[in-house]
Backbone as XML, in Angstrom:
<?xml version="1.0"?>
<chain id="A" units="angstrom">
  <residue number="1" name="MET">
    <atom name="N" x="105.934" y="87.694" z="121.917"/>
    <atom name="CA" x="106.719" y="88.331" z="120.880"/>
    <atom name="C" x="106.562" y="87.534" z="119.577"/>
  </residue>
  <residue number="2" name="LYS">
    <atom name="N" x="106.318" y="88.234" z="118.506"/>
    <atom name="CA" x="106.132" y="87.586" z="117.208"/>
    <atom name="C" x="107.470" y="87.125" z="116.651"/>
  </residue>
  <residue number="3" name="PRO">
    <atom name="N" x="107.438" y="86.043" z="115.850"/>
    <atom name="CA" x="108.675" y="85.601" z="115.201"/>
    <atom name="C" x="109.137" y="86.644" z="114.181"/>
  </residue>
  <residue number="4" name="PRO">
    <atom name="N" x="110.400" y="86.597" z="113.791"/>
    <atom name="CA" x="110.903" y="87.531" z="112.778"/>
    <atom name="C" x="110.105" y="87.449" z="111.479"/>
  </residue>
  <residue number="5" name="ILE">
    <atom name="N" x="110.154" y="88.516" z="110.723"/>
    <atom name="CA" x="109.391" y="88.616" z="109.478"/>
    <atom name="C" x="109.712" y="87.463" z="108.536"/>
  </residue>
  <residue number="6" name="GLY">
    <atom name="N" x="110.985" y="87.109" z="108.445"/>
    <atom name="CA" x="111.375" y="86.014" z="107.556"/>
    <atom name="C" x="110.680" y="84.711" z="107.900"/>
  </residue>
  <residue number="7" name="GLN">
    <atom name="N" x="110.611" y="84.400" z="109.174"/>
    <atom name="CA" x="109.925" y="83.176" z="109.610"/>
    <atom name="C" x="108.428" y="83.255" z="109.338"/>
  </residue>
  <residue number="8" name="GLN">
    <atom name="N" x="107.865" y="84.436" z="109.525"/>
    <atom name="CA" x="106.433" y="84.603" z="109.265"/>
    <atom name="C" x="106.135" y="84.411" z="107.784"/>
  </residue>
  <residue number="9" name="LEU">
    <atom name="N" x="106.977" y="84.996" z="106.922"/>
    <atom name="CA" x="106.773" y="84.850" z="105.482"/>
    <atom name="C" x="106.905" y="83.390" z="105.072"/>
  </residue>
  <residue number="10" name="TYR">
    <atom name="N" x="107.910" y="82.718" z="105.579"/>
    <atom name="CA" x="108.122" y="81.305" z="105.249"/>
    <atom name="C" x="106.894" y="80.476" z="105.637"/>
  </residue>
  <residue number="11" name="ALA">
    <atom name="N" x="106.384" y="80.697" z="106.832"/>
    <atom name="CA" x="105.212" y="79.954" z="107.300"/>
    <atom name="C" x="103.980" y="80.252" z="106.435"/>
  </residue>
  <residue number="12" name="LEU">
    <atom name="N" x="103.765" y="81.519" z="106.110"/>
    <atom name="CA" x="102.632" y="81.890" z="105.246"/>
    <atom name="C" x="102.744" y="81.213" z="103.881"/>
  </residue>
  <residue number="13" name="ARG">
    <atom name="N" x="103.944" y="81.246" z="103.342"/>
    <atom name="CA" x="104.166" y="80.664" z="102.015"/>
    <atom name="C" x="103.894" y="79.163" z="102.027"/>
  </residue>
  <residue number="14" name="LEU">
    <atom name="N" x="104.368" y="78.481" z="103.056"/>
    <atom name="CA" x="104.124" y="77.035" z="103.136"/>
    <atom name="C" x="102.646" y="76.722" z="103.305"/>
  </residue>
  <residue number="15" name="ARG">
    <atom name="N" x="101.959" y="77.485" z="104.167"/>
    <atom name="CA" x="100.516" y="77.265" z="104.369"/>
    <atom name="C" x="99.728" y="77.479" z="103.083"/>
  </residue>
  <residue number="16" name="ALA">
    <atom name="N" x="100.198" y="78.421" z="102.274"/>
    <atom name="CA" x="99.515" y="78.712" z="101.009"/>
    <atom name="C" x="99.970" y="77.766" z="99.888"/>
  </residue>
  <residue number="17" name="ALA">
    <atom name="N" x="100.924" y="76.903" z="100.200"/>
    <atom name="CA" x="101.469" y="75.951" z="99.213"/>
    <atom name="C" x="101.969" y="76.672" z="97.968"/>
  </residue>
  <residue number="18" name="LYS">
    <atom name="N" x="102.725" y="77.745" z="98.190"/>
    <atom name="CA" x="103.286" y="78.521" z="97.085"/>
    <atom name="C" x="104.806" y="78.410" z="97.103"/>
  </residue>
  <residue number="19" name="THR">
    <atom name="N" x="105.388" y="78.435" z="95.931"/>
    <atom name="CA" x="106.840" y="78.474" z="95.826"/>
    <atom name="C" x="107.316" y="79.915" z="95.962"/>
  </residue>
  <residue number="20" name="ARG">
    <atom name="N" x="108.603" y="80.065" z="96.178"/>
    <atom name="CA" x="109.159" y="81.425" z="96.219"/>
    <atom name="C" x="108.907" y="82.135" z="94.894"/>
  </residue>
  <residue number="21" name="ALA">
    <atom name="N" x="109.053" y="81.395" z="93.814"/>
    <atom name="CA" x="108.839" y="81.981" z="92.483"/>
    <atom name="C" x="107.404" y="82.474" z="92.321"/>
  </residue>
  <residue number="22" name="GLN">
    <atom name="N" x="106.446" y="81.718" z="92.807"/>
    <atom name="CA" x="105.047" y="82.136" z="92.699"/>
    <atom name="C" x="104.793" y="83.409" z="93.503"/>
  </residue>
  <residue number="23" name="VAL">
    <atom name="N" x="105.291" y="83.444" z="94.726"/>
    <atom name="CA" x="105.094" y="84.631" z="95.574"/>
    <atom name="C" x="105.770" y="85.832" z="94.930"/>
  </residue>
  <residue number="24" name="ALA">
    <atom name="N" x="106.987" y="85.634" z="94.443"/>
    <atom name="CA" x="107.721" y="86.731" z="93.808"/>
    <atom name="C" x="106.961" y="87.274" z="92.603"/>
  </residue>
  <residue number="25" name="ASP">
    <atom name="N" x="106.460" y="86.374" z="91.768"/>
    <atom name="CA" x="105.717" y="86.784" z="90.573"/>
    <atom name="C" x="104.468" y="87.574" z="90.954"/>
  </residue>
  <residue number="26" name="GLU">
    <atom name="N" x="103.722" y="87.063" z="91.924"/>
    <atom name="CA" x="102.490" y="87.739" z="92.343"/>
    <atom name="C" x="102.770" y="89.074" z="93.027"/>
  </residue>
  <residue number="27" name="ALA">
    <atom name="N" x="103.900" y="89.175" z="93.717"/>
    <atom name="CA" x="104.238" y="90.407" z="94.432"/>
    <atom name="C" x="104.962" y="91.410" z="93.536"/>
  </residue>
  <residue number="28" name="GLY">
    <atom name="N" x="105.445" y="90.946" z="92.397"/>
    <atom name="CA" x="106.183" y="91.843" z="91.503"/>
    <atom name="C" x="107.590" y="92.140" z="92.000"/>
  </residue>
  <residue number="29" name="VAL">
    <atom name="N" x="108.181" y="91.159" z="92.673"/>
    <atom name="CA" x="109.561" y="91.293" z="93.145"/>
    <atom name="C" x="110.334" y="90.079" z="92.647"/>
  </residue>
  <residue number="30" name="SER">
    <atom name="N" x="111.638" y="90.080" z="92.852"/>
    <atom name="CA" x="112.435" y="88.949" z="92.401"/>
    <atom name="C" x="112.340" y="87.782" z="93.381"/>
  </residue>
  <residue number="31" name="GLU">
    <atom name="N" x="112.612" y="86.601" z="92.864"/>
    <atom name="CA" x="112.644" y="85.425" z="93.725"/>
    <atom name="C" x="113.759" y="85.566" z="94.765"/>
  </residue>
  <residue number="32" name="ARG">
    <atom name="N" x="114.847" y="86.187" z="94.383"/>
    <atom name="CA" x="115.956" y="86.421" z="95.313"/>
    <atom name="C" x="115.498" y="87.305" z="96.471"/>
  </residue>
  <residue number="33" name="THR">
    <atom name="N" x="114.632" y="88.273" z="96.189"/>
    <atom name="CA" x="114.105" y="89.131" z="97.260"/>
    <atom name="C" x="113.338" y="88.301" z="98.281"/>
  </residue>
  <residue number="34" name="ILE">
    <atom name="N" x="112.507" y="87.384" z="97.798"/>
    <atom name="CA" x="111.751" y="86.519" z="98.710"/>
    <atom name="C" x="112.718" y="85.673" z="99.537"/>
  </residue>
  <residue number="35" name="LEU">
    <atom name="N" x="113.714" y="85.102" z="98.885"/>
    <atom name="CA" x="114.715" y="84.308" z="99.590"/>
    <atom name="C" x="115.430" y="85.147" z="100.650"/>
  </residue>
  <residue number="36" name="ASN">
    <atom name="N" x="115.831" y="86.353" z="100.279"/>
    <atom name="CA" x="116.542" y="87.221" z="101.217"/>
    <atom name="C" x="115.679" y="87.626" z="102.404"/>
  </residue>
  <residue number="37" name="VAL">
    <atom name="N" x="114.410" y="87.843" z="102.174"/>
    <atom name="CA" x="113.506" y="88.187" z="103.283"/>
    <atom name="C" x="113.341" y="86.970" z="104.201"/>
  </residue>
  <residue number="38" name="GLU">
    <atom name="N" x="113.094" y="85.812" z="103.610"/>
    <atom name="CA" x="112.906" y="84.605" z="104.420"/>
    <atom name="C" x="114.136" y="84.252" z="105.246"/>
  </residue>
  <residue number="39" name="THR">
    <atom name="N" x="115.310" y="84.446" z="104.688"/>
    <atom name="CA" x="116.540" y="84.097" z="105.393"/>
    <atom name="C" x="117.115" y="85.277" z="106.169"/>
  </residue>
  <residue number="40" name="GLU">
    <atom name="N" x="116.395" y="86.389" z="106.142"/>
    <atom name="CA" x="116.748" y="87.592" z="106.890"/>
    <atom name="C" x="118.139" y="88.117" z="106.554"/>
  </residue>
  <residue number="41" name="ARG">
    <atom name="N" x="118.461" y="88.072" z="105.271"/>
    <atom name="CA" x="119.747" y="88.603" z="104.800"/>
    <atom name="C" x="119.743" y="90.123" z="104.763"/>
  </residue>
  <residue number="42" name="PHE">
    <atom name="N" x="118.575" y="90.692" z="104.579"/>
    <atom name="CA" x="118.448" y="92.149" z="104.630"/>
    <atom name="C" x="117.035" y="92.491" z="105.046"/>
  </residue>
  <residue number="43" name="PRO">
    <atom name="N" x="116.862" y="93.617" z="105.704"/>
    <atom name="CA" x="115.495" y="94.011" z="106.079"/>
    <atom name="C" x="114.767" y="94.574" z="104.851"/>
  </residue>
  <residue number="44" name="PRO">
    <atom name="N" x="113.607" y="94.049" z="104.545"/>
    <atom name="CA" x="112.873" y="94.539" z="103.372"/>
    <atom name="C" x="112.298" y="95.929" z="103.624"/>
  </residue>
  <residue number="45" name="SER">
    <atom name="N" x="112.122" y="96.657" z="102.547"/>
    <atom name="CA" x="111.483" y="97.964" z="102.658"/>
    <atom name="C" x="110.007" y="97.765" z="102.981"/>
  </residue>
  <residue number="46" name="LEU">
    <atom name="N" x="109.383" y="98.792" z="103.490"/>
    <atom name="CA" x="107.954" y="98.725" z="103.779"/>
    <atom name="C" x="107.173" y="98.471" z="102.491"/>
  </residue>
  <residue number="47" name="GLU">
    <atom name="N" x="107.617" y="99.056" z="101.396"/>
    <atom name="CA" x="106.957" y="98.849" z="100.098"/>
    <atom name="C" x="107.016" y="97.372" z="99.689"/>
  </residue>
  <residue number="48" name="THR">
    <atom name="N" x="108.182" y="96.758" z="99.847"/>
    <atom name="CA" x="108.325" y="95.339" z="99.509"/>
    <atom name="C" x="107.460" y="94.481" z="100.417"/>
  </residue>
  <residue number="49" name="LEU">
    <atom name="N" x="107.461" y="94.793" z="101.703"/>
    <atom name="CA" x="106.624" y="94.046" z="102.642"/>
    <atom name="C" x="105.152" y="94.141" z="102.271"/>
  </residue>
  <residue number="50" name="GLN">
    <atom name="N" x="104.717" y="95.321" z="101.865"/>
    <atom name="CA" x="103.311" y="95.502" z="101.494"/>
    <atom name="C" x="102.958" y="94.673" z="100.273"/>
  </residue>
  <residue number="51" name="LYS">
    <atom name="N" x="103.856" y="94.638" z="99.299"/>
    <atom name="CA" x="103.620" y="93.833" z="98.093"/>
    <atom name="C" x="103.474" y="92.360" z="98.451"/>
  </residue>
  <residue number="52" name="ILE">
    <atom name="N" x="104.350" y="91.886" z="99.328"/>
    <atom name="CA" x="104.298" y="90.486" z="99.736"/>
    <atom name="C" x="103.040" y="90.219" z="100.564"/>
  </residue>
  <residue number="53" name="ALA">
    <atom name="N" x="102.721" y="91.123" z="101.481"/>
    <atom name="CA" x="101.521" y="90.960" z="102.315"/>
    <atom name="C" x="100.268" y="90.894" z="101.459"/>
  </residue>
  <residue number="54" name="ASP">
    <atom name="N" x="100.230" y="91.687" z="100.396"/>
    <atom name="CA" x="99.069" y="91.681" z="99.497"/>
    <atom name="C" x="98.840" y="90.308" z="98.870"/>
  </residue>
  <residue number="55" name="VAL">
    <atom name="N" x="99.915" y="89.590" z="98.583"/>
    <atom name="CA" x="99.800" y="88.252" z="97.996"/>
    <atom name="C" x="99.010" y="87.334" z="98.919"/>
  </residue>
  <residue number="56" name="PHE">
    <atom name="N" x="99.203" y="87.510" z="100.226"/>
    <atom name="CA" x="98.550" y="86.650" z="101.208"/>
    <atom name="C" x="97.307" y="87.276" z="101.834"/>
  </residue>
  <residue number="57" name="GLY">
    <atom name="N" x="96.911" y="88.451" z="101.337"/>
    <atom name="CA" x="95.730" y="89.115" z="101.880"/>
    <atom name="C" x="95.934" y="89.568" z="103.310"/>
  </residue>
  <residue number="58" name="ARG">
    <atom name="N" x="97.145" y="89.952" z="103.638"/>
    <atom name="CA" x="97.480" y="90.376" z="104.999"/>
    <atom name="C" x="97.667" y="91.879" z="105.071"/>
  </residue>
  <residue number="59" name="ILE">
    <atom name="N" x="97.516" y="92.403" z="106.278"/>
    <atom name="CA" x="97.737" y="93.813" z="106.552"/>
    <atom name="C" x="98.982" y="93.942" z="107.398"/>
  </residue>
  <residue number="60" name="ILE">
    <atom name="N" x="99.818" y="94.883" z="107.074"/>
    <atom name="CA" x="101.030" y="95.121" z="107.864"/>
    <atom name="C" x="100.686" y="96.059" z="109.011"/>
  </residue>
  <residue number="61" name="THR">
    <atom name="N" x="101.096" y="95.674" z="110.189"/>
    <atom name="CA" x="100.940" y="96.553" z="111.345"/>
    <atom name="C" x="102.318" y="96.816" z="111.912"/>
  </residue>
  <residue number="62" name="LEU">
    <atom name="N" x="102.544" y="98.046" z="112.252"/>
    <atom name="CA" x="103.826" y="98.436" z="112.824"/>
    <atom name="C" x="103.651" y="98.645" z="114.310"/>
  </residue>
  <residue number="63" name="SER">
    <atom name="N" x="104.624" y="98.201" z="115.045"/>
    <atom name="CA" x="104.565" y="98.438" z="116.491"/>
    <atom name="C" x="105.853" y="99.116" z="116.922"/>
  </residue>
  <residue number="64" name="SER">
    <atom name="N" x="105.744" y="99.906" z="117.943"/>
    <atom name="CA" x="106.947" y="100.525" z="118.483"/>
    <atom name="C" x="107.322" y="99.782" z="119.741"/>
  </residue>
  <residue number="65" name="ARG">
    <atom name="N" x="108.583" y="99.590" z="119.897"/>
    <atom name="CA" x="109.082" y="98.900" z="121.082"/>
    <atom name="C" x="109.934" y="99.856" z="121.880"/>
  </residue>
  <residue number="66" name="THR">
    <atom name="N" x="109.734" y="99.834" z="123.153"/>
    <atom name="CA" x="110.569" y="100.647" z="124.014"/>
    <atom name="C" x="111.412" y="99.735" z="124.865"/>
  </residue>
  <residue number="67" name="ARG">
    <atom name="N" x="112.579" y="100.205" z="125.203"/>
    <atom name="CA" x="113.477" y="99.403" z="126.028"/>
    <atom name="C" x="113.639" y="100.003" z="127.377"/>
  </residue>
</chain>
């Protein structure tokens, strides 16, 4: 099972040696949005996730989970 999106974003950001402000600027979102995604205060929209993924050259994949 993959870690939550917030943890994944935090790890990507650290590996890229970028600040929240840098990621926010490159993604065209607020720094608060990056903070909120990393700390999982709210689930980001797919559009926001795509903008952030583009900064890191990543592709978003969606999976369905059944219980």
